[in-house]
C-alpha positions as CSV (number, residue, x, y, z in Angstrom):
1,M,59.8,7.0,-61.1
2,K,56.3,8.4,-61.2
3,Y,53.6,6.1,-62.7
4,S,50.2,6.8,-64.3
5,K,47.1,4.6,-63.5
6,E,47.6,2.8,-66.8
7,E,51.3,2.1,-66.1
8,V,50.5,0.8,-62.6
9,L,47.8,-1.6,-64.0
10,E,50.5,-2.9,-66.5
11,Y,53.2,-3.1,-63.8
12,V,51.2,-5.3,-61.4
13,I,50.7,-7.9,-64.1
14,E,54.2,-7.8,-65.6
15,E,55.9,-7.9,-62.1
16,D,53.6,-10.6,-60.7
17,V,52.2,-8.3,-58.0
18,K,49.6,-10.2,-55.9
19,F,48.7,-7.6,-53.3
20,I,48.5,-3.8,-53.3
21,R,48.8,-2.1,-49.9
22,L,46.7,1.1,-49.8
23,S,48.4,3.4,-47.2
24,F,47.2,6.5,-45.3
25,C,47.6,7.9,-41.8
26,D,45.3,9.1,-39.1
27,V,45.4,12.8,-37.9
28,F,48.4,12.0,-35.6
29,G,50.5,10.6,-38.5
30,K,50.1,6.9,-37.5
31,Q,50.4,4.7,-40.6
32,K,47.3,2.7,-41.6
33,N,46.7,0.5,-44.6
34,I,44.4,-2.0,-46.2
35,S,45.5,-4.7,-48.8
36,I,43.6,-5.5,-52.0
37,T,44.4,-8.0,-54.7
38,R,45.4,-6.8,-58.1
39,E,42.1,-7.8,-59.5
40,E,40.5,-5.1,-57.4
41,L,43.0,-2.4,-58.5
42,G,40.9,-1.1,-61.4
43,R,37.9,-0.6,-59.1
44,A,40.2,1.2,-56.6
45,F,41.3,3.7,-59.3
46,E,37.7,4.1,-60.6
47,Y,35.7,4.3,-57.5
48,G,37.9,4.0,-54.5
49,I,37.9,1.3,-51.7
50,A,35.5,1.8,-48.8
51,F,36.7,1.3,-45.2
52,D,35.2,1.7,-41.7
53,A,36.4,5.2,-40.6
54,S,34.7,4.9,-37.2
55,A,37.4,2.5,-36.0
56,I,40.1,5.2,-36.5
57,K,40.4,7.8,-33.9
58,G,39.3,11.3,-35.2
59,F,37.8,9.9,-38.4
60,G,34.2,9.9,-37.2
61,D,31.7,7.7,-35.4
62,E,29.3,5.0,-36.3
63,S,26.7,7.4,-37.7
64,R,28.7,8.2,-40.8
65,S,31.4,5.6,-40.9
66,D,32.1,5.1,-44.6
67,L,35.1,6.7,-46.3
68,F,36.9,5.8,-49.5
69,L,40.6,5.4,-50.4
70,H,41.8,6.5,-53.8
71,P,45.4,5.3,-54.6
72,D,47.8,7.9,-56.0
73,P,49.6,6.0,-58.8
74,E,52.7,8.4,-58.6
75,T,53.5,6.9,-55.2
76,L,53.8,3.3,-56.3
77,M,56.6,1.4,-54.5
78,A,57.5,-2.3,-54.3
79,L,58.1,-3.5,-50.7
80,P,61.5,-5.1,-51.0
81,W,61.2,-7.1,-47.8
82,R,58.2,-9.0,-49.1
83,P,58.4,-12.2,-51.4
84,E,59.9,-11.9,-54.9
85,Q,57.1,-14.1,-56.2
86,G,53.7,-12.7,-55.5
87,K,55.1,-9.2,-54.8
88,I,53.5,-6.6,-52.6
89,V,53.5,-2.9,-53.6
90,R,52.3,0.2,-51.8
91,M,50.6,3.4,-52.8
92,F,49.6,6.4,-50.7
93,C,45.9,7.3,-50.9
94,T,43.6,10.3,-50.9
95,I,40.6,10.0,-48.6
96,T,37.1,11.1,-49.6
97,Y,33.5,11.0,-48.4
98,P,31.1,8.7,-50.4
99,D,30.1,11.7,-52.5
100,G,33.7,12.2,-53.7
101,S,34.4,15.4,-51.7
102,P,37.7,15.5,-49.8
103,F,37.7,14.1,-46.2
104,V,38.4,17.0,-43.9
105,C,40.9,15.0,-41.7
106,D,43.0,13.8,-44.7
107,T,46.2,15.5,-43.7
108,R,47.9,14.5,-47.0
109,T,45.3,16.5,-48.9
110,L,45.9,19.3,-46.4
111,L,49.5,19.4,-47.5
112,K,48.6,19.2,-51.2
113,N,46.5,22.4,-50.7
114,A,49.4,24.2,-49.0
115,V,51.7,23.2,-51.8
116,N,49.2,24.6,-54.4
117,D,48.7,27.8,-52.4
118,A,52.5,28.3,-52.3
119,K,52.8,27.8,-56.0
120,K,50.0,30.3,-56.6
121,A,52.2,32.8,-54.6
122,G,55.1,31.9,-56.8
123,F,57.1,29.6,-54.4
124,T,58.0,25.9,-54.2
125,F,59.0,24.7,-50.8
126,Y,61.6,21.9,-50.2
127,F,62.1,19.8,-47.1
128,G,64.7,17.5,-45.8
129,A,64.1,15.3,-42.8
130,E,66.5,14.2,-40.0
131,Q,64.8,11.7,-37.7
132,E,66.4,10.1,-34.6
133,F,65.3,6.8,-33.1
134,Y,66.4,4.3,-30.4
135,L,67.0,0.6,-30.9
136,F,65.9,-1.5,-27.9
137,E,66.3,-5.1,-27.2
138,L,63.1,-7.2,-27.2
139,D,61.7,-8.9,-24.1
140,E,60.4,-12.4,-23.8
141,R,57.0,-11.3,-25.2
142,G,58.6,-9.7,-28.3
143,M,57.9,-6.2,-26.9
144,S,60.5,-3.4,-26.2
145,S,62.5,-4.2,-23.1
146,G,63.7,-0.5,-22.7
147,I,67.2,-1.8,-22.8
148,P,69.3,0.0,-25.4
149,H,70.9,-2.1,-28.1
150,D,74.3,-0.7,-27.3
151,R,76.1,1.9,-25.1
152,A,77.9,3.7,-28.0
153,G,78.1,7.5,-28.2
154,Y,78.0,10.1,-30.9
155,M,79.4,8.9,-34.2
156,D,81.1,5.9,-32.5
157,S,81.9,3.0,-34.8
158,A,81.7,-0.8,-34.4
159,P,82.1,-2.8,-32.3
160,E,80.8,-0.3,-29.8
161,D,78.2,0.9,-32.3
162,K,75.9,-2.2,-32.7
163,G,73.4,-0.3,-34.9
164,E,75.7,-0.1,-37.9
165,N,74.2,-3.1,-39.7
166,V,70.6,-2.0,-39.1
167,R,71.4,1.5,-40.5
168,R,73.1,0.0,-43.5
169,E,70.1,-2.3,-44.2
170,V,67.7,0.7,-43.8
171,C,69.8,2.8,-46.3
172,L,69.9,0.0,-48.8
173,T,66.1,-0.5,-48.5
174,L,65.5,3.2,-48.9
175,E,67.6,3.2,-52.1
176,R,65.7,0.2,-53.5
177,M,62.4,2.2,-52.9
178,G,63.7,5.3,-54.7
179,I,64.5,7.4,-51.5
180,R,68.0,8.8,-51.4
181,P,69.7,8.7,-47.9
182,E,72.4,11.2,-47.3
183,S,74.1,10.1,-44.1
184,A,73.7,7.7,-41.2
185,H,75.4,7.6,-37.8
186,H,75.1,6.7,-34.1
187,E,73.6,9.5,-32.1
188,E,74.5,10.6,-28.5
189,G,72.1,8.4,-26.6
190,P,72.8,4.7,-25.9
191,G,71.2,2.8,-28.8
192,Q,70.3,6.0,-30.5
193,N,70.6,6.4,-34.3
194,E,70.0,9.0,-37.0
195,I,69.5,8.6,-40.8
196,D,69.1,11.7,-43.0
197,F,67.7,11.7,-46.5
198,R,67.9,14.2,-49.3
199,Y,65.5,17.2,-49.5
200,T,62.7,17.2,-52.0
201,E,59.4,18.9,-52.6
202,A,57.0,18.9,-49.7
203,L,54.5,16.1,-50.5
204,E,57.2,13.7,-51.5
205,A,59.2,14.6,-48.4
206,A,56.3,13.9,-46.1
207,D,55.6,10.6,-47.9
208,N,59.3,9.7,-47.5
209,V,59.1,10.3,-43.7
210,M,56.2,7.9,-43.5
211,T,58.0,5.3,-45.6
212,F,61.2,5.8,-43.6
213,Q,59.6,5.0,-40.2
214,T,58.0,1.9,-41.6
215,I,61.3,0.7,-43.0
216,V,63.2,1.3,-39.7
217,K,60.6,-0.5,-37.7
218,T,60.5,-3.4,-40.1
219,V,64.3,-3.8,-40.4
220,A,64.7,-3.5,-36.6
221,R,62.1,-6.2,-36.0
222,N,63.8,-8.5,-38.6
223,N,67.0,-8.0,-36.5
224,G,65.3,-8.8,-33.2
225,L,65.1,-5.2,-32.1
226,Y,62.5,-2.6,-31.4
227,A,62.7,0.9,-33.0
228,D,61.4,3.7,-30.8
229,F,60.5,7.0,-32.3
230,S,58.9,8.6,-29.2
231,A,60.2,12.0,-28.2
232,K,61.9,11.0,-24.9
233,P,62.3,7.2,-24.6
234,L,64.9,7.5,-21.7
235,D,64.6,10.0,-19.0
236,D,68.4,10.4,-18.6
237,A,69.4,10.5,-22.3
238,P,68.8,12.7,-25.3
239,G,65.3,12.7,-26.8
240,N,64.5,12.0,-30.5
241,G,64.4,15.0,-32.7
242,F,62.7,15.5,-36.0
243,H,64.9,18.2,-37.5
244,I,63.2,19.8,-40.5
245,N,65.4,21.5,-43.1
246,W,63.4,23.7,-45.4
247,S,63.9,26.3,-48.2
248,A,61.8,27.9,-50.9
249,K,62.5,28.6,-54.6
250,P,62.9,31.0,-56.3
251,D,65.2,32.5,-53.6
252,D,66.2,35.3,-55.9
253,E,65.7,37.8,-53.2
254,S,68.2,37.8,-50.4
255,E,65.5,38.4,-47.8
256,T,63.3,35.4,-48.7
257,L,64.8,32.9,-46.3
258,S,65.0,35.5,-43.5
259,R,61.3,36.3,-44.0
260,M,60.4,32.6,-44.0
261,I,62.3,32.1,-40.7
262,A,60.6,35.2,-39.2
263,G,57.2,33.8,-40.1
264,V,58.0,30.4,-38.4
265,L,59.3,32.2,-35.3
266,D,56.2,34.4,-35.1
267,K,53.9,31.3,-35.2
268,A,56.2,28.9,-33.3
269,C,54.1,28.8,-30.1
270,A,50.8,28.4,-31.9
271,M,52.3,25.5,-34.0
272,S,53.8,23.7,-31.1
273,V,51.0,21.3,-30.3
274,F,51.2,19.9,-33.9
275,L,55.1,19.7,-33.9
276,S,55.3,18.3,-30.4
277,P,52.0,16.5,-29.9
278,T,52.5,14.3,-26.8
279,E,53.1,14.9,-23.1
280,N,56.4,13.1,-23.7
281,S,57.4,15.7,-26.2
282,Y,57.7,18.4,-23.5
283,K,60.1,16.2,-21.5
284,R,62.5,16.5,-24.4
285,L,62.3,20.3,-25.0
286,G,64.8,22.6,-23.2
287,Q,67.7,20.1,-22.8
288,M,70.3,18.1,-24.7
289,K,70.1,20.1,-27.9
290,A,66.4,20.5,-27.9
291,P,65.2,24.2,-27.9
292,R,63.2,25.9,-25.1
293,Y,63.0,29.5,-26.5
294,V,61.8,31.1,-29.7
295,S,65.1,32.2,-31.2
296,W,67.5,31.7,-34.1
297,S,71.2,31.8,-34.9
298,F,73.8,30.5,-37.4
299,E,74.9,26.9,-36.8
300,N,73.9,27.1,-33.1
301,R,72.2,23.9,-31.9
302,S,70.7,25.5,-28.8
303,Q,68.2,27.5,-30.9
304,L,64.7,26.8,-32.2
305,V,65.9,27.6,-35.7
306,R,69.4,27.6,-37.0
307,I,71.0,28.2,-40.4
308,P,73.5,25.5,-41.0
309,A,76.8,26.2,-42.7
310,A,76.1,25.8,-46.4
311,E,76.4,27.6,-49.7
312,K,74.3,28.4,-52.8
313,E,71.6,25.8,-53.5
314,Y,72.3,24.0,-50.1
315,R,71.4,27.2,-48.1
316,R,68.5,26.4,-45.8
317,A,67.0,26.8,-42.4
318,E,66.5,24.0,-39.8
319,L,63.7,23.8,-37.3
320,R,64.7,21.8,-34.2
321,S,61.5,21.7,-32.0
322,A,59.6,18.9,-33.8
323,D,59.9,15.3,-32.8
324,P,59.1,12.1,-34.8
325,T,55.6,11.7,-33.1
326,S,54.4,14.6,-35.3
327,N,52.4,14.2,-38.4
328,P,54.8,15.3,-41.2
329,Y,51.9,16.4,-43.4
330,I,50.6,18.8,-40.8
331,A,54.1,20.0,-39.8
332,F,55.0,20.8,-43.4
333,T,51.7,22.4,-44.0
334,L,52.1,24.8,-41.1
335,M,55.7,25.6,-42.0
336,I,54.7,26.4,-45.6
337,Y,52.0,28.8,-44.5
338,A,54.1,30.3,-41.8
339,G,56.9,30.9,-44.3
340,L,54.4,32.5,-46.8
341,Y,53.1,34.7,-43.9
342,G,56.6,35.9,-43.3
343,I,57.3,36.5,-47.0
344,E,54.0,38.2,-47.8
345,N,54.1,40.5,-44.8
346,R,57.9,41.2,-45.3
347,L,58.6,40.3,-41.6
348,K,62.0,41.4,-40.3
349,L,64.0,38.6,-38.7
350,P,64.9,39.5,-35.1
351,A,68.6,39.7,-34.1
352,P,70.3,36.3,-33.7
353,V,70.9,34.9,-30.3
354,N,74.6,34.0,-30.6
355,V,75.0,32.3,-27.2
356,N,74.6,28.7,-25.9
357,L,71.1,29.0,-24.3
358,Y,71.8,25.9,-22.1
359,K,74.6,27.9,-20.4
360,A,73.5,31.5,-20.9
361,D,72.9,33.9,-18.1
362,E,69.2,34.2,-16.9
363,S,69.1,37.8,-18.2
364,V,69.5,36.4,-21.7
365,S,66.8,33.8,-21.5
366,K,64.3,36.2,-19.7
367,A,64.3,38.4,-22.8
368,L,63.2,35.5,-25.0
369,R,59.7,34.1,-25.6
370,P,59.6,30.5,-24.3
371,L,58.0,27.6,-26.1
372,P,55.0,26.0,-24.3
373,R,56.2,24.2,-21.2
374,D,53.8,21.3,-21.6
375,L,51.0,19.9,-23.7
376,F,48.3,21.9,-21.8
377,E,50.0,25.2,-22.7
378,A,50.6,24.1,-26.3
379,R,46.9,23.3,-26.7
380,N,45.9,26.6,-25.3
381,A,48.3,28.5,-27.6
382,A,46.7,26.8,-30.6
383,K,43.0,26.9,-29.7
384,S,42.2,30.6,-30.4
385,D,45.1,31.5,-32.6
386,P,43.8,33.1,-35.9
387,F,46.7,31.6,-37.9
388,I,45.9,28.1,-36.8
389,I,42.2,28.5,-37.1
390,S,42.6,29.7,-40.7
391,R,45.0,26.8,-41.7
392,I,43.9,23.7,-39.7
393,P,40.4,22.4,-40.1
394,E,38.2,22.5,-37.0
395,M,37.9,18.7,-36.7
396,I,41.7,18.4,-36.5
397,R,42.1,21.3,-34.2
398,R,39.6,19.8,-31.7
399,I,41.4,16.4,-31.7
400,Y,44.8,18.0,-31.1
401,C,43.6,20.6,-28.6
402,G,41.4,18.2,-26.6
403,E,38.1,20.1,-27.1
């Protein structure tokens, strides 16, 4: 349910809400928040709540440190793991400068702008997220021990699969917060899990990714475990992928999806630093179902982009290079603009690579453009690329590219 400001003000009284958590993220997608009492909610809606931006990496220095959070009433959600009496709710926020102008490093606003640009072009983009994570035991200090919670394999069941109860609790919590999970299962790595949720419009999908990670980490901790979303937690096991399913409507032209994919393939290397933003990200790519080359195919999980087996309204494309350390607001922004680039320029999709690229002859891989091999290459690919320069604000580019 989407609320108005007036409905939120009524809700917090009727439901005995004591604290409102105002949530946002830094440029790397790390969740941040500040809590206010319900008595301050009217002021938050009217003027915003000030915070010290200089303490957040990439948000500025001490010389201009005040920014304001403006809660979005449509994102109101009760936090079901908090007390029933004296409830706590959460809203995502827009960030502004003191004069009310948009903060340049507010990546949620960046995605809002991309969504609006797409609608002006006649398209609405939809995203579905598949995020993998590891469950590790805690050490004596309450930190991750690096010891997997189980030794189960792909889609194993209990008792080998010890993550079953955690996944069930995550799914039930998602449902209570209005997010619809589609499936959950044990992944290939020891202690590795995956939960997929239903596709929706871009901004809501990115908000759901942020909510999902918070829920998983909270439920894991409540069960005495540590949830690890890093790209490659274990050297000898599969990495964690953030597989992004996307489509656009109307898709009344048979070439629309093909042109979207062609646009993403064309810009894949330049986007890489934002989809795979850590040194650890590049330990994952090129092995164990993570792509190395700019290629596509039907169903094939060794490709950068695959078209899963689906019909009619379920027809979509899946990008496989991103990992859960990426900021979903930036990732979806770039995918929208790359898709629009392909559509507007009527790009032709190259021939599919219908081979397993992990076992293919070198003559096949040599003919393909590789993704950046490491973070240094990814940064260089983005620094001077006209597409990235036109779509990502300079302050964010400098942070990601190490300038």
